[in-house]
N, C-alpha and C positions, 0 to 999 in steps of 0.2 A: 545399459542400465543408467549410466550417468547422464546420457542424453535425455532419458525419460524424466529423471529428476530435474534436470535443467529446464526442460519444457514445462513441467509442472510448476516450478517456481516462477517462470515467466508468465504463465497463465494466471496464477494467483496474484502476481504483481499487477498485471493489467486489470484484473477485476477490482482490486483494491484501489487503484488509481481512478478507475471509473466511478467507484463509490465515493471517493474523496471529492471528485469534481461535481458530483450530483448533490453533495451534502449542503447544508445551510450554513456552513462555517464562513468566517471572514476569508477574504481572498488571501491574506497573508498566512493564515493558518493552513489553508489548502496547499499553498506553495511549499510551506515547511514540511507538511506531511508527505507531499509528493517527492520532495528531495530526500526525505528519510527512507521512503520506500525504494527509490532508485539506488541510493548509495548503500542501503542495507537490505538487499533483496530477500533475505530470509527473516531477519529480525524486524524489519520495517512493518510488514503486514501484521505480524503478531502484536507489536506495540500499538499499531493503529486500532486494532480490534479490541484491545484491552484498555487503552488509555484515551484514544481520540474519538472513538465511535460511540459517544454517549448520546443517545436519542431520547 
């Protein structure tokens, strides 16, 4: 069960990082968001979709 959760978190992180790279943000903001997602694998994507993903 824990492997499934870990795999799900990894997939979500990769999807969020791809979304960050494709966004129209400045390069500095992209790098900061990617660092946040990598170092906070559960909280990072949540923060990005609530705070950083304003289209």
